[in-house]
VEXRO-603146 format. One record per residue (C-alpha): residue in three letters; x negated, y, z. Coordinates in Angstrom, 1 decimal, decimal comma. Layout:
BEGIN
ala_X_Y_Z
...
END
This chain:
BEGIN
met_22,3_-5,3_-19,8
lys_19,0_-6,5_-21,1
ile_16,1_-4,3_-19,8
gly_12,5_-4,4_-21,1
leu_10,1_-3,4_-18,4
phe_7,0_-1,6_-19,7
phe_4,6_-1,5_-16,7
gly_1,7_0,8_-16,8
ser_-0,3_3,6_-15,1
phe_0,6_5,9_-18,0
asn_-2,4_8,1_-17,1
pro_-1,2_10,0_-19,1
ile_1,6_8,6_-21,3
his_0,8_9,0_-25,1
his_2,3_8,3_-28,5
gly_1,0_4,8_-28,6
his_3,1_3,9_-25,5
leu_6,1_5,6_-26,9
ile_6,0_4,0_-30,4
ile_5,8_0,5_-28,8
ala_8,7_1,2_-26,4
asn_10,9_2,8_-29,1
his_10,3_0,0_-31,5
ile_11,3_-2,7_-29,0
ala_14,4_-0,7_-28,0
met_15,5_0,0_-31,6
thr_15,0_-3,6_-32,8
gly_17,6_-4,9_-30,4
phe_15,3_-7,1_-28,3
val_16,6_-5,2_-25,3
asp_19,3_-2,5_-24,6
glu_16,8_-0,2_-22,8
val_13,1_0,0_-22,1
trp_12,1_1,3_-18,6
phe_8,6_2,8_-18,2
val_7,7_1,4_-14,8
val_5,0_3,8_-13,5
ser_2,6_2,0_-11,3
pro_1,3_4,0_-8,3
gln_-1,7_1,7_-8,0
asn_-2,6_-1,0_-10,5
pro_-4,5_-3,8_-8,8
phe_-6,9_-4,0_-11,7
lys_-7,7_-0,2_-11,8
lys_-9,6_2,1_-9,6
ala_-7,2_4,3_-7,6
asn_-9,6_7,3_-7,8
thr_-9,2_7,6_-11,6
leu_-5,4_8,0_-11,3
leu_-3,5_11,3_-11,4
asn_-0,9_11,5_-8,6
glu_1,9_9,0_-9,2
asn_4,6_11,7_-9,1
his_2,8_13,8_-11,7
arg_2,5_10,8_-14,0
tyr_6,1_9,9_-13,5
his_7,1_13,5_-14,4
leu_5,0_13,3_-17,6
val_6,9_10,2_-18,6
gln_10,2_11,9_-18,0
leu_9,1_14,8_-20,2
ala_7,9_12,5_-22,9
ile_11,2_10,6_-23,2
glu_13,6_13,5_-22,5
gly_16,8_13,1_-24,6
glu_16,1_9,4_-25,5
lys_19,1_7,2_-24,7
lys_17,3_3,9_-24,7
leu_14,2_4,9_-22,8
arg_14,0_5,5_-19,1
ala_11,4_6,4_-16,5
ser_11,3_4,3_-13,4
asn_9,5_5,1_-10,1
ile_10,7_1,9_-8,5
glu_7,2_0,8_-7,5
phe_6,6_4,0_-5,5
lys_9,0_2,5_-2,8
leu_7,2_-0,8_-2,7
pro_4,0_-1,9_-0,9
lys_0,7_-1,1_-2,7
pro_-1,0_-2,4_-4,7
ser_1,9_-3,0_-7,1
tyr_2,3_-6,7_-7,9
thr_4,7_-7,3_-10,8
val_6,2_-10,3_-9,2
asn_7,3_-8,3_-6,2
thr_8,8_-5,5_-8,4
leu_10,7_-8,1_-10,4
ala_12,2_-9,6_-7,3
tyr_13,2_-6,2_-6,0
leu_14,8_-5,2_-9,3
lys_16,7_-8,5_-9,6
glu_18,2_-7,9_-6,2
lys_19,0_-4,3_-6,9
tyr_20,5_-4,8_-10,4
pro_21,9_-8,4_-10,3
ser_23,8_-7,8_-13,6
his_20,7_-6,9_-15,6
val_18,4_-9,4_-17,3
phe_14,8_-8,2_-17,2
ser_11,9_-8,9_-19,6
ile_8,3_-7,8_-19,4
ile_6,7_-5,9_-22,2
met_2,9_-6,3_-22,6
gly_0,1_-6,4_-25,1
ser_-1,5_-9,6_-26,4
asp_-4,6_-8,7_-24,5
gly_-2,8_-8,5_-21,2
phe_-0,9_-11,8_-21,9
gln_-4,2_-13,6_-22,3
asn_-5,0_-12,8_-18,6
ile_-1,5_-13,2_-17,1
asp_-2,6_-16,4_-15,3
lys_-4,8_-14,2_-13,1
trp_-1,8_-12,1_-11,9
phe_-0,5_-12,6_-8,4
asn_2,1_-15,5_-8,4
ala_1,9_-15,6_-12,2
asp_3,7_-19,0_-12,2
ile_6,9_-17,4_-11,1
ile_6,8_-14,7_-13,8
leu_6,0_-17,3_-16,5
lys_8,8_-19,6_-15,4
asp_11,6_-17,0_-14,7
tyr_11,1_-14,2_-17,2
gln_10,9_-13,6_-20,9
ile_7,8_-11,8_-22,1
ile_7,9_-9,5_-25,1
ile_4,4_-9,3_-26,6
tyr_3,1_-6,7_-29,0
lys_-0,1_-7,4_-30,9
arg_-3,4_-5,7_-30,0
pro_-6,3_-5,8_-32,5
gly_-8,7_-8,6_-31,7
phe_-6,2_-10,5_-29,4
glu_-4,3_-13,2_-31,2
ile_-1,0_-14,4_-29,6
ser_-1,3_-17,9_-28,3
asn_0,9_-19,4_-25,6
pro_-1,1_-21,9_-23,5
phe_1,2_-21,1_-20,5
asn_4,3_-22,4_-22,3
ala_6,0_-19,0_-21,5
asn_9,3_-17,8_-22,9
ile_7,8_-15,2_-25,3
leu_9,1_-12,9_-28,0
val_6,7_-11,3_-30,5
ala_7,4_-7,7_-31,3
glu_5,7_-6,5_-34,6
ala_5,4_-3,0_-33,3
pro_3,3_-0,4_-35,2
leu_0,2_0,2_-33,2
leu_-1,8_3,4_-32,7
glu_-5,3_3,0_-31,2
ile_-4,9_5,7_-28,6
ser_-6,4_5,3_-25,1
ser_-5,5_7,3_-22,0
thr_-9,2_7,1_-21,0
his_-10,1_9,0_-24,2
ile_-7,4_11,5_-23,7
arg_-8,7_12,3_-20,2
tyr_-12,2_12,6_-21,6
leu_-11,0_15,2_-24,2
ile_-9,2_17,2_-21,5
lys_-12,2_17,2_-19,2
asn_-14,3_18,5_-22,1
gly_-11,8_21,2_-23,2
leu_-10,9_19,5_-26,4
ser_-7,4_19,3_-28,0
ile_-5,1_16,4_-27,3
arg_-2,5_17,6_-29,8
tyr_-0,9_14,7_-31,8
leu_-2,0_12,2_-29,2
val_0,7_13,0_-26,7
pro_4,1_14,8_-27,0
asp_3,9_18,6_-27,0
thr_5,8_18,8_-23,7
val_3,3_16,5_-22,1
ala_0,3_18,4_-23,5
glu_1,8_21,7_-22,2
glu_2,4_20,3_-18,7
ile_-1,1_18,9_-18,5
arg_-2,5_22,2_-19,6
asn_-0,3_24,4_-17,3
gln_-1,0_22,2_-14,3
his_-4,8_21,7_-15,0
tyr_-4,4_17,9_-14,8
tyr_-7,5_15,7_-15,5
ile_-9,9_18,6_-15,6
ser_-12,1_17,0_-12,9
ser_-12,0_13,5_-14,3
leu_-15,4_11,9_-14,0
glu_-14,9_9,2_-16,5
asn_-16,6_8,6_-19,9
pro_-14,6_7,3_-22,8
thr_-14,7_3,5_-23,4
END
């Protein structure tokens, strides 16, 4: 089975994430897309993250009933911070019959050479890239890439957290089940960030 791994903090998951994942799953690039929830992204401050189990649960709520989308908490069991190359090695060992690809935006791909042991990722794995405005897709790394012409919504998790903190509506930005859970559990109320 071909699995597309969509790594992220999903803090919280929103319609932008879901549209990209669904597009990639439905166009036949992969059989399933797994949302790999990162407990701690090496490039992000840990103190801005909602608890990993809560974020994982929000992803589960967002994709409930979807046959080709799956939530994964695999990185919760691995050493922190979460390095993609370690997760890939673990998954390859755990699911030897699966073929894994990485899903990322064109902005992230420009910086992939800064990742821990990036040379292994670039040599051994296909990368499915969706375009982000202002970041053209070039391949100076000679990686095995596939370009997904996914529809893009300019929604940011940072902006969603800002709206919540200020008592403003996040309707239409996230699935209703996610908005309801965030509201009921009072998530992100104490966020100290400003929108970027």
